[in-house]
VMD Tcl script that draws the C-alpha trace (Angstrom):
set ca {
  {9.55 34.12 13.18}
  {8.58 30.91 15.03}
  {9.47 27.61 13.37}
  {6.96 24.77 13.18}
  {7.84 21.15 13.97}
  {8.86 20.37 10.36}
  {11.29 23.30 10.26}
  {9.07 25.55 8.14}
  {7.80 28.88 9.42}
  {4.15 29.90 9.23}
  {5.17 32.36 6.51}
  {6.79 29.54 4.46}
  {3.68 27.39 4.77}
  {1.47 30.31 3.74}
  {3.64 30.91 0.66}
  {3.60 27.23 -0.31}
  {-0.17 27.14 0.14}
  {-0.61 30.19 -2.11}
  {1.65 28.64 -4.75}
  {-0.34 25.39 -4.57}
  {-3.62 27.25 -5.08}
  {-2.15 29.12 -8.06}
  {-1.06 25.89 -9.75}
  {-4.42 24.26 -8.98}
  {-6.10 27.08 -10.91}
  {-3.66 27.42 -13.83}
  {-2.65 23.79 -14.39}
  {-4.78 21.38 -12.36}
  {-3.86 17.71 -12.14}
  {-6.28 15.77 -14.39}
  {-8.80 13.74 -12.36}
  {-7.81 10.55 -14.26}
  {-4.22 10.97 -13.04}
  {-5.35 11.41 -9.43}
  {-7.63 8.33 -9.67}
  {-4.86 6.27 -11.28}
  {-2.46 7.27 -8.52}
  {-4.90 6.15 -5.83}
  {-5.68 2.95 -7.76}
  {-1.99 2.11 -8.08}
  {-1.67 1.88 -4.30}
  {-4.93 0.06 -3.50}
  {-3.38 -3.37 -4.19}
  {-0.94 -2.88 -1.37}
  {-2.93 -4.74 1.20}
  {-1.65 -7.45 3.47}
  {-4.82 -9.48 2.98}
  {-4.39 -9.95 -0.77}
  {-2.04 -12.23 -2.65}
  {-0.49 -10.60 -5.72}
  {-0.78 -12.46 -9.01}
  {2.17 -11.16 -11.03}
  {2.27 -10.82 -14.80}
  {4.03 -13.96 -16.06}
  {3.39 -13.68 -19.82}
  {2.33 -10.89 -22.16}
  {1.96 -11.58 -25.89}
  {2.87 -7.93 -26.58}
  {6.26 -8.44 -24.91}
  {6.86 -11.95 -26.26}
  {7.72 -10.73 -29.76}
  {4.27 -11.56 -31.09}
  {3.78 -8.00 -32.23}
  {1.09 -7.42 -29.64}
  {-1.51 -9.62 -31.25}
  {-2.90 -13.11 -31.11}
  {-4.11 -14.77 -34.33}
  {-3.46 -11.60 -36.37}
  {-6.09 -9.48 -34.58}
  {-5.89 -6.60 -32.12}
  {-5.89 -9.14 -29.30}
  {-3.40 -9.48 -26.48}
  {-2.94 -12.48 -24.20}
  {-1.93 -11.94 -20.56}
  {-1.14 -14.57 -17.93}
  {-0.92 -13.73 -14.23}
  {0.34 -16.25 -11.69}
  {-0.09 -16.53 -7.94}
  {0.56 -19.59 -5.77}
  {-3.18 -20.36 -5.49}
  {-4.49 -19.43 -8.96}
  {-3.51 -18.40 -12.49}
  {-5.52 -15.77 -14.34}
  {-5.39 -15.89 -18.15}
  {-6.93 -12.91 -19.94}
  {-7.42 -12.21 -23.64}
  {-7.82 -8.47 -24.29}
  {-9.44 -7.35 -27.55}
  {-9.33 -3.71 -28.66}
  {-12.66 -2.39 -29.88}
  {-12.00 1.27 -30.64}
  {-11.34 3.01 -27.33}
  {-13.00 0.16 -25.38}
  {-11.71 -3.28 -24.41}
  {-13.29 -6.73 -24.24}
  {-11.75 -9.13 -21.71}
  {-12.29 -12.89 -21.91}
  {-10.46 -15.07 -19.45}
  {-10.15 -18.10 -17.26}
  {-9.22 -18.82 -13.65}
  {-7.07 -21.92 -13.27}
  {-8.28 -23.63 -11.16}
  {-11.87 -22.37 -11.17}
  {-12.00 -21.07 -7.60}
  {-14.45 -18.16 -7.54}
  {-18.01 -17.46 -8.73}
  {-17.36 -13.75 -9.40}
  {-14.44 -11.38 -9.88}
  {-13.92 -7.65 -10.23}
  {-12.07 -5.93 -13.03}
  {-10.83 -2.67 -11.53}
  {-10.06 0.35 -13.71}
  {-9.88 4.15 -13.27}
  {-13.62 4.49 -14.04}
  {-14.48 2.11 -11.17}
  {-14.92 -1.65 -11.13}
  {-16.87 -4.14 -13.20}
  {-18.06 -7.32 -11.49}
  {-18.46 -10.38 -13.72}
  {-19.70 -13.93 -13.20}
  {-17.28 -16.86 -13.42}
  {-18.66 -20.22 -14.63}
  {-17.83 -23.71 -13.32}
  {-14.84 -23.99 -15.69}
  {-13.44 -20.67 -14.47}
  {-14.41 -18.75 -17.64}
  {-15.41 -15.08 -17.53}
  {-16.06 -12.23 -19.96}
  {-16.44 -8.45 -19.72}
  {-17.45 -6.19 -22.60}
  {-16.83 -2.50 -23.18}
  {-14.28 -1.69 -20.50}
  {-12.33 1.57 -20.76}
  {-8.82 1.47 -22.21}
  {-6.12 2.12 -19.63}
  {-4.82 0.54 -16.43}
  {-6.76 -2.44 -15.09}
  {-6.42 -5.38 -12.73}
  {-8.46 -8.42 -11.71}
  {-9.45 -9.01 -8.07}
  {-11.12 -12.13 -6.69}
  {-11.84 -14.01 -3.49}
  {-10.36 -17.49 -3.15}
  {-11.51 -20.39 -0.95}
  {-10.49 -20.07 2.67}
  {-11.27 -16.36 2.86}
  {-8.22 -15.09 0.97}
  {-8.07 -12.63 -1.90}
  {-5.96 -12.41 -5.05}
  {-5.32 -9.33 -7.16}
  {-3.34 -9.17 -10.39}
  {-0.68 -6.57 -10.96}
  {-1.90 -3.50 -12.85}
  {-1.51 -3.63 -16.62}
  {-2.50 -1.17 -19.33}
  {-5.14 -2.68 -21.59}
}
mol new
graphics top color blue
foreach p $ca { graphics top sphere $p radius 0.5 }
foreach p [lrange $ca 0 end-1] q [lrange $ca 1 end] { graphics top cylinder $p $q radius 0.2 }
display resetview
Protein backbone atom coordinates (compact mmCIF):
# COMPACT_ATOMS: atom_id res chain seq x y z
CA UNK A 1 0.00 0.00 0.00
CA UNK A 2 1.53 3.37 -1.00
CA UNK A 3 2.31 5.82 1.79
CA UNK A 4 1.38 9.49 1.49
CA UNK A 5 3.75 12.32 2.42
CA UNK A 6 2.56 12.42 6.07
CA UNK A 7 3.23 8.70 6.54
CA UNK A 8 -0.42 7.64 6.37
CA UNK A 9 -1.70 5.32 3.67
CA UNK A 10 -4.80 6.09 1.60
CA UNK A 11 -6.57 3.33 3.55
CA UNK A 12 -5.66 5.02 6.89
CA UNK A 13 -6.96 8.36 5.66
CA UNK A 14 -10.18 6.75 4.44
CA UNK A 15 -10.70 5.11 7.84
CA UNK A 16 -10.04 8.36 9.71
CA UNK A 17 -12.43 10.19 7.40
CA UNK A 18 -15.17 7.60 8.04
CA UNK A 19 -14.61 7.84 11.80
CA UNK A 20 -14.80 11.65 11.60
CA UNK A 21 -18.10 11.49 9.72
CA UNK A 22 -19.50 9.04 12.28
CA UNK A 23 -18.62 11.35 15.19
CA UNK A 24 -20.00 14.37 13.31
CA UNK A 25 -23.35 12.56 13.11
CA UNK A 26 -23.49 11.03 16.60
CA UNK A 27 -21.84 13.77 18.68
CA UNK A 28 -21.30 16.96 16.69
CA UNK A 29 -19.25 19.80 18.10
CA UNK A 30 -21.67 22.55 19.22
CA UNK A 31 -21.54 25.59 16.91
CA UNK A 32 -20.88 27.89 19.90
CA UNK A 33 -17.71 25.91 20.69
CA UNK A 34 -16.49 26.18 17.09
CA UNK A 35 -17.20 29.95 17.03
CA UNK A 36 -15.48 30.44 20.39
CA UNK A 37 -12.43 28.55 19.14
CA UNK A 38 -12.17 30.76 16.07
CA UNK A 39 -12.78 33.90 18.16
CA UNK A 40 -10.04 32.93 20.61
CA UNK A 41 -7.44 33.13 17.84
CA UNK A 42 -8.66 36.27 16.05
CA UNK A 43 -6.79 38.57 18.46
CA UNK A 44 -3.50 37.12 17.35
CA UNK A 45 -2.72 39.79 14.82
CA UNK A 46 0.51 41.68 14.51
CA UNK A 47 -1.36 44.93 13.86
CA UNK A 48 -3.16 45.01 17.21
CA UNK A 49 -1.82 45.88 20.63
CA UNK A 50 -3.13 43.60 23.39
CA UNK A 51 -4.69 45.27 26.43
CA UNK A 52 -4.24 42.69 29.18
CA UNK A 53 -6.57 42.20 32.13
CA UNK A 54 -4.98 44.13 35.01
CA UNK A 55 -7.81 44.04 37.57
CA UNK A 56 -10.96 41.97 38.04
CA UNK A 57 -13.24 42.61 41.01
CA UNK A 58 -14.27 38.93 40.93
CA UNK A 59 -10.65 37.88 41.53
CA UNK A 60 -9.82 40.67 43.99
CA UNK A 61 -11.75 39.07 46.86
CA UNK A 62 -14.74 41.34 46.36
CA UNK A 63 -17.01 38.36 45.92
CA UNK A 64 -17.57 39.18 42.28
CA UNK A 65 -19.65 42.27 42.86
CA UNK A 66 -19.35 46.01 43.09
CA UNK A 67 -21.59 47.92 45.52
CA UNK A 68 -23.46 44.73 46.52
CA UNK A 69 -24.99 44.13 43.07
CA UNK A 70 -24.36 41.57 40.34
CA UNK A 71 -21.78 43.93 38.87
CA UNK A 72 -18.17 43.19 38.03
CA UNK A 73 -15.42 45.73 37.38
CA UNK A 74 -12.68 44.91 34.85
CA UNK A 75 -9.60 46.98 33.97
CA UNK A 76 -7.50 46.26 30.88
CA UNK A 77 -4.20 48.02 30.29
CA UNK A 78 -2.13 48.60 27.17
CA UNK A 79 0.71 51.10 26.71
CA UNK A 80 -1.54 53.51 24.77
CA UNK A 81 -4.90 53.16 26.57
CA UNK A 82 -6.69 51.67 29.57
CA UNK A 83 -10.16 50.19 29.19
CA UNK A 84 -12.33 50.10 32.32
CA UNK A 85 -15.56 48.10 32.03
CA UNK A 86 -18.38 47.57 34.50
CA UNK A 87 -20.36 44.41 33.67
CA UNK A 88 -23.88 44.04 35.08
CA UNK A 89 -25.73 40.72 34.91
CA UNK A 90 -29.32 41.03 33.73
CA UNK A 91 -30.58 37.46 33.56
CA UNK A 92 -28.70 35.73 30.74
CA UNK A 93 -27.72 39.09 29.19
CA UNK A 94 -25.01 41.59 30.15
CA UNK A 95 -24.85 45.39 30.23
CA UNK A 96 -21.39 46.90 29.76
CA UNK A 97 -20.59 50.47 30.77
CA UNK A 98 -17.04 51.66 30.44
CA UNK A 99 -14.44 54.28 29.79
CA UNK A 100 -11.34 54.62 27.63
CA UNK A 101 -8.49 56.40 29.39
CA UNK A 102 -7.49 58.55 27.60
CA UNK A 103 -10.51 59.08 25.34
CA UNK A 104 -8.89 58.12 22.04
CA UNK A 105 -11.62 56.66 19.82
CA UNK A 106 -15.13 57.64 18.69
CA UNK A 107 -16.36 54.02 18.43
CA UNK A 108 -15.38 50.56 19.62
CA UNK A 109 -16.51 47.00 19.04
CA UNK A 110 -17.47 44.52 21.71
CA UNK A 111 -16.81 41.11 20.18
CA UNK A 112 -18.62 38.00 21.39
CA UNK A 113 -19.54 34.57 19.98
CA UNK A 114 -22.80 35.95 18.53
CA UNK A 115 -20.86 38.56 16.52
CA UNK A 116 -19.85 42.10 17.41
CA UNK A 117 -21.64 45.13 18.79
CA UNK A 118 -20.35 48.57 17.77
CA UNK A 119 -20.93 51.38 20.27
CA UNK A 120 -20.27 55.12 20.29
CA UNK A 121 -17.66 56.60 22.62
CA UNK A 122 -18.21 60.17 23.88
CA UNK A 123 -15.61 62.93 24.33
CA UNK A 124 -14.81 61.72 27.88
CA UNK A 125 -14.22 58.17 26.63
CA UNK A 126 -17.50 56.80 28.06
CA UNK A 127 -19.42 54.01 26.33
CA UNK A 128 -22.34 51.69 27.05
CA UNK A 129 -23.78 48.52 25.51
CA UNK A 130 -27.03 46.87 26.58
CA UNK A 131 -28.21 43.29 26.25
CA UNK A 132 -25.04 41.50 25.20
CA UNK A 133 -24.93 37.70 25.44
CA UNK A 134 -23.26 36.13 28.46
CA UNK A 135 -19.99 34.40 27.62
CA UNK A 136 -16.57 35.32 26.24
CA UNK A 137 -16.12 38.91 25.07
CA UNK A 138 -13.43 41.44 24.27
CA UNK A 139 -13.22 45.11 23.31
CA UNK A 140 -11.52 46.23 20.09
CA UNK A 141 -10.81 49.82 19.05
CA UNK A 142 -8.74 51.93 16.71
CA UNK A 143 -6.26 54.35 18.27
CA UNK A 144 -4.75 57.53 16.81
CA UNK A 145 -1.94 56.92 14.36
CA UNK A 146 -3.67 53.98 12.67
CA UNK A 147 -3.06 51.39 15.38
CA UNK A 148 -5.55 49.03 17.00
CA UNK A 149 -6.02 47.75 20.54
CA UNK A 150 -7.90 44.64 21.62
CA UNK A 151 -8.49 43.48 25.17
CA UNK A 152 -7.84 39.93 26.23
CA UNK A 153 -10.92 37.69 26.16
CA UNK A 154 -12.88 37.49 29.40
CA UNK A 155 -16.08 35.67 30.29
CA UNK A 156 -18.81 38.14 31.16
